[in-house]
C-alpha positions as CSV (number, residue, x, y, z in Angstrom):
1,M,12.5,9.3,79.5
2,K,11.7,12.0,77.0
3,I,14.2,13.6,74.6
4,D,13.7,17.3,73.8
5,F,13.0,16.6,70.1
6,T,11.1,18.9,67.8
7,H,8.6,17.3,65.5
8,H,8.3,18.7,61.9
9,Q,5.7,17.4,59.6
10,S,6.9,16.4,56.1
11,A,5.5,15.2,52.8
12,H,7.4,11.9,52.9
13,C,8.6,9.7,55.8
14,E,12.3,9.0,55.0
15,N,13.1,12.5,54.0
16,G,11.3,13.8,57.1
17,V,13.1,11.5,59.4
18,V,16.5,12.4,58.1
19,S,15.6,16.2,58.1
20,N,14.3,16.0,61.7
21,L,17.3,14.0,62.9
22,M,19.7,16.5,61.3
23,K,17.8,19.4,62.8
24,Y,17.9,17.8,66.3
25,N,21.7,17.6,65.8
26,G,22.0,21.3,64.9
27,F,22.0,21.1,61.1
28,N,19.0,22.9,59.5
29,V,18.5,20.8,56.4
30,S,15.1,20.9,54.7
31,E,13.2,17.8,53.5
32,P,13.6,18.8,49.7
33,M,17.4,19.2,50.2
34,V,17.6,15.7,51.8
35,F,15.6,14.2,49.0
36,G,17.6,15.9,46.2
37,I,21.0,15.3,47.6
38,G,20.0,11.7,48.4
39,S,18.8,11.2,44.8
40,G,15.4,10.1,45.9
41,L,13.6,10.6,42.6
42,L,13.2,7.5,40.4
43,F,10.8,5.4,38.4
44,C,11.2,1.7,38.3
45,Y,8.8,-1.2,37.3
46,I,9.6,-4.3,39.3
47,P,7.7,-7.2,37.7
48,F,9.3,-9.9,39.9
49,L,8.3,-8.2,43.2
50,M,4.6,-8.6,43.9
51,V,3.0,-6.1,46.4
52,N,-0.7,-6.6,47.2
53,H,-0.9,-9.2,44.4
54,A,0.3,-6.8,41.7
55,P,3.8,-5.9,40.3
56,A,5.6,-3.3,42.3
57,I,6.2,0.2,40.9
58,T,8.4,2.6,42.7
59,Y,8.7,6.4,42.2
60,R,11.7,6.7,44.6
61,T,14.9,4.9,45.3
62,M,15.0,1.8,47.5
63,P,14.2,2.3,51.2
64,G,17.3,3.6,53.1
65,Q,19.1,4.8,50.1
66,I,18.1,8.5,50.5
67,F,19.7,8.7,54.0
68,K,22.7,6.6,52.9
69,K,23.5,8.8,49.8
70,F,22.7,12.0,51.6
71,A,25.0,11.1,54.5
72,T,27.8,10.1,52.2
73,R,27.6,13.2,50.2
74,V,27.5,15.7,53.1
75,G,30.1,13.8,55.2
76,V,27.8,12.4,58.0
77,K,28.4,9.0,59.4
78,I,25.4,6.8,60.2
79,K,24.9,3.7,62.2
80,K,22.3,1.1,61.0
81,E,21.3,-2.1,62.7
82,K,18.9,-5.0,62.2
83,F,18.1,-7.7,64.8
84,K,17.2,-11.3,65.0
85,T,14.9,-11.0,68.0
86,P,12.4,-8.3,69.2
87,K,14.1,-8.4,72.6
88,A,17.5,-7.4,71.2
89,A,15.8,-4.7,69.1
90,Q,14.0,-3.2,72.0
91,E,17.0,-3.2,74.2
92,R,19.1,-1.3,71.7
93,L,16.3,1.2,71.2
94,D,16.0,1.8,74.9
95,E,19.8,2.2,75.2
96,N,19.7,5.0,72.7
97,L,16.8,6.7,74.4
98,K,18.7,6.6,77.7
99,R,21.6,8.3,76.0
100,N,19.2,11.1,74.7
101,N,19.7,9.8,71.2
102,P,16.4,9.8,69.1
103,V,16.6,7.1,66.4
104,G,14.9,6.4,63.0
105,L,13.0,3.2,62.6
106,Q,11.8,1.3,59.5
107,V,8.4,-0.2,60.2
108,G,5.4,-1.9,58.5
109,V,2.3,0.2,57.9
110,F,-0.4,-2.4,58.3
111,N,-0.4,-2.4,62.1
112,L,0.2,1.2,62.8
113,S,-2.7,1.9,65.1
114,Y,-2.6,5.7,64.6
115,F,-3.0,5.4,60.8
116,P,-6.5,5.7,59.3
117,D,-7.8,2.3,58.2
118,E,-7.6,3.2,54.5
119,Y,-3.9,3.8,54.7
120,R,-3.1,0.6,56.6
121,F,-1.9,-2.0,54.1
122,H,1.1,-4.3,53.8
123,F,4.0,-2.0,53.1
124,N,7.1,-2.4,55.2
125,A,9.3,0.6,54.3
126,H,7.7,3.3,56.4
127,N,10.0,5.5,58.6
128,M,9.5,7.2,61.9
129,V,11.5,8.6,64.9
130,V,11.2,7.3,68.4
131,Y,12.3,10.0,70.9
132,G,11.2,8.8,74.3
133,K,9.4,6.2,76.4
134,E,7.0,6.6,79.3
135,G,6.2,3.3,81.0
136,D,5.4,0.8,78.3
137,T,4.6,3.5,75.7
138,Y,7.0,4.9,73.1
139,L,6.9,8.5,72.0
140,V,6.8,8.6,68.2
141,S,7.5,11.4,65.8
142,D,6.0,10.2,62.5
143,P,6.9,12.9,60.0
144,V,3.8,12.3,57.8
145,M,1.6,13.0,60.8
146,E,0.6,16.5,61.9
147,S,1.7,16.0,65.5
148,V,3.5,13.5,67.6
149,T,1.9,10.2,68.6
150,T,2.5,7.0,70.6
151,L,2.7,3.2,70.3
152,T,2.8,0.7,73.1
153,D,5.8,-1.6,73.3
154,K,3.8,-4.5,71.8
155,E,2.4,-2.3,69.0
156,L,5.9,-1.1,68.2
157,E,7.3,-4.6,68.2
158,K,4.6,-5.7,65.8
159,V,5.5,-3.0,63.2
160,R,9.2,-3.4,63.7
161,F,9.0,-7.1,62.9
162,A,6.4,-7.0,60.2
163,K,6.6,-9.9,57.7
164,G,6.8,-9.8,53.9
165,A,8.7,-7.8,51.3
166,F,11.2,-5.3,52.8
167,A,10.7,-6.9,56.2
168,P,12.3,-4.3,58.6
169,K,13.8,-6.9,61.1
170,G,13.8,-4.2,63.8
171,H,15.9,-1.8,61.6
172,L,17.0,1.3,63.4
173,Y,19.4,4.0,62.3
174,Y,20.9,7.3,63.4
175,P,23.8,9.7,62.7
176,I,26.9,9.2,64.8
177,A,29.4,11.8,63.4
178,F,29.2,15.1,61.6
179,P,31.5,17.3,59.5
180,E,32.7,20.6,61.0
181,T,30.9,22.5,58.3
182,F,28.2,21.5,55.7
183,D,29.3,22.3,52.2
184,L,26.1,21.6,50.3
185,A,27.2,22.7,46.8
186,P,29.2,19.6,45.8
187,A,26.6,17.3,47.5
188,I,23.8,19.0,45.4
189,K,25.7,18.4,42.2
190,K,26.3,14.8,43.0
191,G,22.7,14.3,43.8
192,I,21.5,15.9,40.6
193,K,23.9,14.0,38.4
194,D,22.9,10.7,40.0
195,T,19.2,11.4,39.5
196,C,19.8,12.3,35.8
197,R,21.8,9.2,35.3
198,T,19.1,6.8,36.7
199,M,16.2,8.6,35.0
200,L,18.0,8.4,31.6
201,A,19.3,4.9,32.2
202,P,19.3,2.6,29.1
203,V,17.3,0.0,31.1
204,P,13.8,-1.0,30.0
205,I,12.2,-0.9,33.4
206,V,14.0,2.1,34.9
207,G,13.5,5.9,34.5
208,V,11.8,7.3,31.4
209,K,12.2,3.9,29.6
210,G,10.4,2.3,32.5
211,I,7.5,4.8,32.2
212,R,7.1,3.9,28.5
213,H,7.3,0.2,29.4
214,V,4.4,0.5,31.8
215,A,2.4,2.5,29.3
216,K,2.7,-0.4,26.8
217,L,1.7,-2.9,29.5
218,I,-1.4,-0.8,30.4
219,R,-2.6,-1.1,26.7
220,K,-2.3,-4.9,26.9
221,W,-3.7,-5.6,30.4
222,P,-7.4,-5.6,29.6
223,Q,-7.1,-8.2,26.8
224,K,-4.2,-10.2,28.4
225,K,-5.3,-10.2,32.1
226,G,-9.0,-9.5,31.9
227,I,-10.7,-6.3,33.2
228,K,-10.7,-7.3,36.9
229,V,-7.0,-7.9,37.0
230,A,-6.3,-5.0,34.7
231,N,-8.2,-2.7,37.1
232,H,-6.3,-4.1,40.0
233,Y,-2.9,-3.6,38.3
234,L,-3.9,0.0,37.3
235,G,-5.0,0.6,40.8
236,Q,-1.5,-0.5,42.0
237,V,0.1,2.1,39.6
238,V,-1.9,4.8,41.2
239,R,-1.6,3.5,44.8
240,M,2.2,3.4,44.5
241,Q,2.1,6.9,43.0
242,E,-0.3,8.7,45.3
243,E,-0.8,6.7,48.5
244,I,2.6,5.3,49.5
245,G,4.5,8.3,50.9
246,T,4.0,11.0,48.3
247,G,4.3,9.0,45.2
248,G,5.0,10.1,41.6
249,G,3.3,13.5,41.6
250,G,4.3,14.4,45.1
251,F,7.9,13.4,44.7
252,R,8.1,15.6,41.6
253,Y,6.9,18.5,43.7
254,I,9.6,17.8,46.4
255,F,12.2,17.6,43.7
256,A,11.0,20.9,42.2
257,A,11.4,22.5,45.7
258,F,14.9,21.0,45.9
259,L,15.9,22.6,42.6
260,Q,14.6,25.9,43.8
261,E,16.8,25.7,46.9
262,A,19.7,24.4,44.9
263,S,19.5,27.3,42.5
264,K,20.3,29.6,45.4
265,E,23.1,27.4,46.8
266,L,24.7,27.1,43.4
267,Q,23.8,30.6,42.1
268,N,22.2,28.9,39.0
269,E,19.1,30.5,37.6
270,K,18.6,27.6,35.2
271,L,17.7,25.4,38.1
272,K,15.0,27.8,39.2
273,E,13.5,27.6,35.7
274,L,13.6,23.8,35.7
275,S,12.0,23.8,39.2
276,K,8.9,25.4,37.6
277,E,9.0,22.9,34.8
278,M,9.1,19.9,37.2
279,T,6.1,21.4,39.1
280,Q,4.1,21.3,35.8
281,I,5.2,17.7,35.2
282,G,4.0,16.8,38.8
283,D,0.6,18.3,37.9
284,L,0.3,16.1,34.9
285,W,1.2,13.0,37.0
286,R,-1.7,14.0,39.2
287,D,-4.0,14.3,36.2
288,F,-3.0,10.8,35.1
289,A,-3.7,9.4,38.6
290,I,-7.2,11.0,38.6
291,D,-8.1,9.6,35.1
292,A,-6.6,6.1,36.0
293,S,-8.6,6.0,39.2
294,R,-11.8,6.6,37.4
295,I,-11.1,3.6,35.2
296,Y,-10.4,1.1,38.0
297,K,-13.3,2.5,40.0
298,N,-15.5,2.0,37.0
299,R,-16.4,5.7,36.8
300,S,-14.8,6.5,33.5
301,S,-17.2,7.2,30.6
302,K,-14.3,7.6,28.1
303,P,-14.2,5.1,25.3
304,D,-10.8,3.4,24.9
305,A,-9.9,4.6,28.4
306,Y,-6.9,2.4,29.0
307,N,-5.2,3.6,25.8
308,Q,-5.9,7.2,26.8
309,V,-4.1,6.9,30.2
310,A,-1.3,5.0,28.4
311,N,-1.0,8.0,26.1
312,Q,-0.7,10.3,29.2
313,L,2.2,8.1,30.5
314,E,4.0,8.3,27.2
315,T,3.7,12.0,27.2
316,L,5.1,12.2,30.7
317,A,8.0,10.0,29.7
318,D,8.8,12.3,26.7
319,M,8.6,15.4,29.0
320,E,10.8,13.8,31.7
321,E,13.4,12.7,29.1
322,V,13.7,16.3,27.8
323,F,13.7,17.6,31.4
324,F,16.5,15.5,32.7
325,K,18.6,16.1,29.6
326,K,18.2,19.8,30.2
327,L,19.0,19.4,33.9
328,K,22.1,17.5,33.2
329,K,23.3,20.3,30.9
330,A,22.4,23.0,33.5
331,L,25.2,21.9,35.8
């Protein structure tokens, strides 16, 4: 039982799954276009949600929202299901495979046997496509992997029913109906406006205000929490930025690629110029990650190192505030 499904590697799992499912169904939509229309770019500090014993920080919207918003804006209907038991989840997956319908799955990362050990930690919002089954082995297209892979039925059950924050509960999803034609222009505009609205939101933990808030916290952590905890918290900022999916810098690059595609669709040269500007911002996020990682690995020789990386974050917040105001006007 193997569906004729073409695997395409992507930078981020949810974008890649959606793009690959759309391509399977005859709609050639790129990963950046999915991300941009789905308003995937975000920054949010979530102090009440602890991940790996540190406050959560996300550089993207909540899991599942990219597909939901993308589908709504382009006119695709999707079906999403969660299950109380592994048996029911497996039966529904097998039913879809028998109908030649590849499906997206939300899974936990920690027990993914094909992931390198250094990338296997407790994070339950990873996405993949299952496109077939041979005996007790499922055929897996994980978009962040170079090629297709496999999981046994027991391995797949374990990751589909991982425990903890964002527990997937066997979550599967797939498109069920499509518009006659794809009119991307209005969907692109809605995606951009939504992203600008959230990044410029008057909320202290969201968007550019959230970046500034985290910068202030970084200055306080060494004295308030002690160096050991401060290093762990700073490591969390970088891990959420660079290791979970594509993180802060990588998401900025994807958004820049989206703006480049969008400039052609909308015949808007300003978006092409802003694409270059966002790429430069992504580079500075990467510089911040490198400097911050030197601190929590005790390799930084700079005096007052915590204040210096906090300064970098504040500069990024200023740049992104200017950027999203210009982007909003560009439409």
